[in-house]
C-alpha positions in Angstrom: 22.4 30.7 52.1 25.2 31.9 49.6 28.8 31.1 49.6 30.2 34.3 50.7 27.9 34.3 53.9 28.8 30.9 54.8 32.3 31.5 54.7 32.1 34.7 56.4 29.6 32.8 59.2 32.7 30.0 59.2 35.3 32.1 59.9 33.4 34.4 62.4 32.4 31.0 64.1 36.1 29.4 64.2 38.2 32.9 65.4 35.2 33.2 68.0 35.9 29.6 69.4 39.9 30.2 69.5 39.4 33.5 71.2 37.3 31.5 73.6 39.8 28.1 73.9 42.4 30.6 74.5 40.5 32.8 77.3 39.9 29.5 79.0 43.6 28.5 78.5 44.4 31.6 80.4 41.4 31.4 82.9 39.3 34.0 81.7 35.8 32.0 82.5 33.5 34.8 81.7 35.5 35.9 78.4 35.6 32.3 77.3 32.0 31.5 77.9 30.9 34.9 75.2 31.1 32.3 72.3 28.0 30.4 73.3 25.6 33.4 72.9 27.2 33.5 69.7 26.7 30.0 68.4 22.6 30.0 69.9 22.3 33.2 67.7 23.8 32.0 64.8 21.9 28.3 64.7 18.7 30.9 65.0 19.9 32.9 61.9 20.7 29.3 60.0 17.2 28.1 61.2 15.3 31.3 59.9 17.2 31.5 56.9 16.2 27.4 55.8 12.5 28.2 57.0 12.9 31.4 54.7 13.4 29.2 51.4 11.3 26.5 52.2 8.5 29.0 52.7 10.0 30.3 49.0 9.9 27.3 47.2 
């Protein structure tokens, strides 16, 4: 994974986590749960990227 993509993914996830934590603290449970599908999507993206890199080698 490229450096810029890694930094973008990290910033995006930290921002989503901060938003989720703030929403939970304000009592908005539904908005706070938005982070979980995003985390699953990012996990699957990284797995697919690694598989592709292994297949190239």
